[in-house]
C-alpha positions in Angstrom: 0.3 0.3 0.1 1.4 3.3 -0.9 1.9 5.9 1.7 -1.0 8.1 0.2 -3.4 5.2 0.6 -2.3 4.8 4.2 -2.8 8.6 4.8 -6.4 8.0 2.9 -7.3 5.0 5.4 -6.4 7.0 8.5 -8.5 9.8 7.7 -11.6 7.7 6.9 -11.3 5.9 10.0 -10.9 9.4 12.1 -14.1 10.6 10.2 -15.5 7.5 11.6 -14.8 7.7 14.9 -15.9 11.3 14.9 -18.9 10.3 13.9 -19.7 7.8 16.2 -18.8 10.1 19.1 -21.3 12.6 17.6 -24.0 10.0 17.5 -23.2 9.0 21.4 -23.3 12.7 22.4 -26.5 13.2 20.2 -27.9 10.2 22.1 -27.1 11.5 25.5 -28.7 14.6 24.7 -31.8 13.2 23.4 -32.2 11.2 26.5 -31.9 13.9 28.8 -34.5 16.2 26.7 -37.1 13.6 26.0 -37.5 12.3 29.4 -41.3 12.5 30.3 -42.0 14.8 33.1 -44.5 14.2 36.2 -48.0 15.1 35.4 -49.0 18.2 37.8 -50.2 17.6 41.4 -54.3 18.8 41.6 -54.9 21.4 44.2 -57.4 19.8 46.3 -60.9 22.0 46.8 -62.6 22.8 50.0 -66.5 22.0 49.9 -68.4 24.6 49.3 -71.1 25.9 51.9 -74.0 27.3 50.2 -76.3 29.6 51.9 -73.5 31.8 53.8 -74.9 35.3 54.4 -73.4 38.5 53.4 -74.8 40.2 56.9 -74.8 38.1 60.2 -78.5 37.1 61.4 -80.6 37.7 64.0 -79.7 35.6 67.3 -82.8 32.6 67.5 -82.6 32.9 71.2 -86.1 33.2 72.5 -87.8 32.7 69.5 -90.8 30.0 68.3 -91.4 28.7 65.0 -93.8 26.6 63.1 -92.8 24.6 59.8 -94.4 25.6 56.7 -92.1 23.1 54.3 -89.4 20.7 54.6 -87.5 20.1 51.5 -89.6 22.0 49.4 -93.1 20.2 50.7 -95.8 21.6 52.6 -96.5 20.6 56.1 -99.2 17.6 56.0 -102.3 18.9 56.6 -103.8 18.8 60.3 -99.8 18.6 61.5 -98.3 21.2 63.3 -94.2 21.1 63.6 -92.8 23.7 65.7 -89.4 24.5 67.1 -88.6 26.8 70.0 -84.9 28.0 70.7 -84.3 28.9 73.7 -81.3 31.0 75.7 -79.5 27.9 76.6 -78.8 26.0 73.2 -81.9 24.1 73.4 -84.7 23.5 70.6 -87.9 22.2 72.1 -90.6 21.4 69.6 -93.2 18.8 68.0 -92.1 17.1 64.6 -95.9 16.5 63.9 -96.1 13.4 65.9 -93.5 12.8 68.8 -92.0 15.7 70.7 -88.5 16.2 70.8 -85.4 18.3 72.3 -82.2 19.0 70.6 -79.0 21.0 71.1 -78.0 24.1 69.0 -75.4 26.7 68.4 -75.0 29.9 66.1 -72.1 31.7 64.8 -71.6 34.7 62.8 -72.9 35.5 60.0 -75.3 32.7 59.9 -73.7 29.2 60.6 -75.7 26.6 62.8 -74.9 23.2 64.4 -77.6 21.1 65.4 -77.1 18.1 67.6 -79.7 15.4 67.7 -81.7 15.1 71.4 -84.2 12.9 72.7 -87.6 12.2 71.2 -90.5 10.5 72.2 -91.5 7.4 70.2 -95.3 7.6 69.5 -96.5 5.9 66.5 -98.3 7.9 63.7 -99.6 7.3 60.3 -97.3 6.8 57.5 -97.3 10.3 55.8 -96.9 12.2 59.3 -94.0 9.8 60.2 -92.3 10.3 56.7 -92.7 14.0 57.5 -91.2 13.8 60.8 -88.4 11.7 59.3 -87.7 14.4 56.8 -87.7 17.3 59.1 -85.8 15.6 61.9 -82.9 15.0 59.1 -83.3 18.6 58.0 -82.4 19.7 61.4 -79.4 17.4 61.8 -78.0 18.6 58.5 -78.5 22.3 58.9 -75.5 24.5 58.4 -77.0 27.8 57.6 -80.2 29.9 58.4 -81.8 33.1 57.7 -84.1 35.0 59.6 -86.0 37.8 59.4 -88.3 38.0 62.3 -91.4 36.6 60.1 -89.5 33.6 58.6 -86.7 31.1 59.4 -85.0 28.8 56.9 -82.4 26.5 57.7 -80.3 25.0 54.8 -77.7 22.1 54.8 -74.1 22.6 53.7 -74.9 21.4 50.3 -78.3 23.0 49.9 -79.7 19.2 49.5 -81.8 19.7 52.5 -84.0 22.7 53.7 -86.7 23.4 56.4 -89.0 26.6 56.4 -90.7 28.4 59.3 -93.1 30.9 59.8 -93.0 33.1 63.3 -95.3 31.2 65.9 -97.8 33.1 67.6 -97.2 33.1 71.6 -99.8 30.6 73.0 -101.5 31.5 76.1 -102.4 28.9 78.8 -105.7 30.2 79.8 -108.8 29.1 78.1 -107.2 26.1 77.0 -108.2 22.0 77.3 -106.0 19.5 77.4 -106.0 15.3 77.0 -103.1 14.1 79.5 -100.7 11.8 77.3 -98.3 11.1 80.1 -97.4 11.7 83.5 -94.7 11.7 86.1 -95.2 8.5 88.1 -93.2 9.5 90.9 -90.0 7.2 90.4 -88.4 9.5 87.8 -90.3 8.0 84.9 -92.6 9.4 82.9 -95.3 7.0 81.7 -98.0 6.9 79.5 -101.6 7.0 80.3 -103.6 3.6 81.2 -106.0 2.4 78.2 -109.6 2.7 78.4 -108.5 5.8 80.9 -108.8 9.7 79.8 -107.1 12.1 82.1 -107.6 15.9 81.4 -106.8 19.4 82.2 -109.0 22.7 81.6 -107.1 25.7 82.3 -110.2 28.7 82.9 -109.6 32.3 82.2 -110.5 33.0 85.8 -107.0 31.1 87.1 -109.4 28.0 88.1 -108.0 24.8 86.9 -110.2 21.6 86.6 -110.6 18.0 84.8 -110.8 14.5 85.1 -107.8 12.5 86.6 -109.2 9.4 85.3 -112.0 8.3 88.0 -112.2 11.5 89.9 -112.9 14.9 88.9 -110.6 17.4 90.2 -110.5 21.1 90.7 -107.6 23.4 91.6 -106.3 27.0 90.7 -103.0 27.9 89.0 -100.9 31.3 88.5 -98.5 32.0 85.0 -95.8 34.4 85.0 -94.2 34.1 81.4 -93.5 30.5 81.3 -93.7 30.1 85.0 -96.1 28.2 86.5 -97.7 27.4 90.1 -100.3 24.5 90.7 -102.3 24.2 94.2 -102.8 21.1 95.5 -105.8 19.6 93.8 -109.3 18.8 95.4 -111.1 15.8 94.2 -114.1 13.7 94.4 -114.1 10.8 96.3 -115.2 7.9 94.1 -113.1 4.7 94.1 -112.7 2.9 90.9 -111.7 -1.0 90.2 -110.8 -0.9 86.5 -108.9 -0.7 84.7 -106.0 -2.1 87.4 -104.2 0.8 88.6 -106.5 3.4 87.7 -105.9 4.6 91.2 -102.5 4.8 91.3 -102.3 6.5 88.3 -104.8 9.3 89.3 -102.6 9.9 92.9 -99.6 10.1 90.5 -101.1 12.4 88.0 -102.3 15.1 90.8 -99.1 14.8 92.8 -97.2 15.3 89.5 -98.8 18.4 88.0 -98.5 20.3 91.6 -94.4 19.9 91.0 -94.6 21.9 87.7 -92.7 25.4 88.0 -92.8 26.1 84.1 -94.8 25.3 81.2 -94.2 25.1 77.3 -97.3 25.2 74.5 -95.4 23.5 71.0 -98.5 23.7 68.7 -100.8 20.8 69.7 -98.8 20.0 72.9 -97.9 21.0 76.3 -95.3 20.2 78.7 -95.0 20.7 82.7 -92.0 20.6 84.1 -90.6 20.7 87.8 -87.7 22.7 89.3 -85.2 20.3 88.0 -86.5 20.8 84.3 -87.8 17.3 84.4 -91.3 16.4 82.8 -94.1 16.2 85.1 -97.0 15.9 82.9 -97.5 16.0 78.8 -100.4 16.8 77.1 -102.1 16.9 73.6 -105.4 19.1 72.5 -108.5 17.3 72.0 -110.6 16.5 69.1 -113.4 19.3 68.1 -116.9 18.2 69.2 -120.4 19.1 68.4 -123.3 19.1 71.1 -125.7 17.6 68.7 -125.3 14.4 66.5 -123.5 12.7 69.1 -124.6 10.0 71.8 -123.5 11.3 75.1 -123.0 8.6 77.9 -123.2 9.9 81.6 -119.9 9.5 83.3 -121.0 11.2 86.4 -124.2 13.3 87.6 -124.8 15.0 90.7 -127.6 13.0 93.0 -128.5 16.3 94.8 -127.6 14.0 97.9 -124.1 12.3 98.3 -122.5 14.3 95.7 -121.1 13.4 92.2 -121.7 9.8 91.4 -121.4 7.6 88.3 -124.3 5.3 87.3 -124.8 2.1 88.9 -122.9 -1.0 87.6 -124.8 -2.7 84.5 -127.2 0.6 83.8 -126.3 3.0 80.7 -127.6 6.8 81.2 -127.3 8.8 77.5 -128.4 11.9 76.2 -128.5 12.9 72.5 -129.4 16.5 71.3 -131.0 17.1 68.4 -130.9 20.0 66.3 -134.7 20.9 66.5 -134.3 21.7 70.0 -135.0 18.4 72.0 -133.0 15.9 74.0 -133.8 12.2 74.5 -131.8 9.2 75.9 -131.3 6.3 78.2 -132.3 6.5 82.1 -131.1 3.0 83.1 -134.4 1.3 82.9 -136.4 3.5 80.6 -136.2 6.4 77.9 -136.8 9.9 78.3 -137.6 13.1 76.2 -137.3 16.8 76.8 -137.1 20.2 75.1 -133.8 22.0 75.6 -132.2 25.6 74.6 -128.7 27.0 74.2 -127.4 30.5 73.8 -123.7 30.8 73.8 -122.5 28.6 76.9 -125.9 28.8 78.3 -128.3 25.8 78.6 -131.5 25.2 79.8 -133.2 21.8 79.9 -137.1 21.3 80.5 -138.2 18.7 83.1 -137.6 15.4 81.3 -140.9 13.3 80.8 -139.7 9.4 81.2 -141.2 6.3 79.5 -140.9 2.8 80.5 -142.5 1.0 77.5 -143.1 -2.0 79.6 -139.7 -2.2 81.4 -139.3 -2.6 84.8 -136.9 -1.0 87.2 -135.8 -1.9 90.5 -136.0 0.3 93.5 -132.4 1.4 93.1 -132.6 2.0 89.4 -136.1 3.7 89.8 -134.0 6.4 92.0 -131.3 6.7 89.7 -133.6 7.7 87.2 -135.1 10.1 89.2 -132.1 11.6 90.3 -130.3 11.7 86.8 -133.3 13.2 85.1 -133.8 15.8 87.8 -129.7 16.8 87.2 -130.7 17.4 83.8 -133.3 20.0 84.5 -130.8 21.9 86.3 -128.9 22.6 83.7 -127.6 26.4 83.3 -124.2 26.3 81.3 -122.5 23.7 79.3 -118.9 23.1 77.8 -117.3 20.7 75.6 -113.9 19.9 75.8 -111.5 17.3 75.4 -114.2 14.7 74.3 -116.6 15.6 77.4 -119.7 17.1 77.9 -120.2 18.9 80.7 -123.4 20.7 82.1 -123.1 23.0 85.4 -126.0 24.0 87.4 -126.9 27.7 88.6 -124.7 27.5 91.4 -121.7 26.4 89.0 -121.5 22.8 90.4 -121.6 20.0 88.3 -125.2 18.4 87.1 -123.6 16.1 84.8 -120.7 15.1 83.0 -120.8 13.1 79.5 -118.6 11.4 77.4 -119.0 11.2 73.5 -119.3 7.9 71.8 
C-alpha cells in the first residue's frame, strides 16, 4: 500500500470515530431532553357551604317557629311542626307526631350546628311519620340559617335539605283544654296513660284548673308569669274505681305530678309541664273538636243532689242525644226520656224530662237513679265541650252531669 493510501485510510477511520462520538453524544442529549416529566399535582378543593349570608343574622334565642315546608313540601294537613330556641342552646318542639329536645349553636354570620337529642316514640300515620323523618334529618343537616323575624329557613351545607318556618304566635294557657298523654309516676319516669282511661286538664280564664284524673274529677287553681306556673294542690271527688287495674294509683301520681310544675311550654298541639329540675311532670295534647248535636253522650257522673257526684249504677247506661230541633232524648237505665232544651252561647236550659218505661221494669235503686238523673238534667244552666266530654253545670256552678262522647 502506498503512503497516499495509508493517509486516506487513517483519515476515513478518524471521520468514522468522530461520527460515532457525535451519535453517542446526540443519544445522551436526546435521552436527557425527552424524558417525560411527572404530571402536575391537582390542587385539593374545599367543600363550599351554600347559603352563607353577607350580613350577620339575628339571634335565634327566645324565638318560636311553626314549619311551613320541608325540602319544598308543605306541612301535612292537620299537623303542626314546631321549634322553640331557648337561651340555653336547646331546641324543643313537635315533629308533628313526637316531641323532641335538640341542642344548637349559632356562629356569625349565619352558621348553625344542631345536635340530635331525645324524642318521644309514638307511632303515627305513614304520611306524618315520613314528614317527621325528613324534618329531623333536615335539622340534623342544618349548616346555615336565614331569619327576618317573620320567617326562618335552615339549609344543609350542600343545599340538599331545607326546612322553612313562619313565626309562631305566642300561645296563652288560660282558656285552653288538654288531654293528658303522660305523667311522672314519682319514680323518675314519665309513663303513658292507662288504656281505657282519659285524664284531662282545663285551664280556665279565671285562674281555675279542672278536669278528670281518670276516676275522679278534680279542681285547683293556677297562676302563670311568662313561662312559669304554679298549681295549687287539687281537690277531687271521692269515688273509688276498680277498673282498669292501677287506675287509682295513676290518679294519685298524676295529681301529685302537676303540683310539682314550675314551668310550662306549649308547642302547637302539645304542652309540657316541668318541675324545678327541668324533668317532665306531665305531657298533654289538645282534644278533638266536638259538637253538641249528632253525638250519643254517655253519662260519666251526675249530681244526685244528696251524696254528691256519683257514677251510674253497675250494668246500667245513662245517655243523652241532643237534636238540632231542640229536643233531647236518652236512656235512664231502665227506660227512656225526652225533653226540650235551649242553648245561647254557653248557656243551656233543659225542661223537666218526661220518662217512658214502655213495659220495662226498674228495681228500687234503678228507679231512684232515674229520678236523680232526670232531675239533674233539669238543673242545667251552662255547658262546655272539652276533651271529648260534655259537662253541664247548674246555677251554682257545680256539676249537674258529665258525659263522654261516643
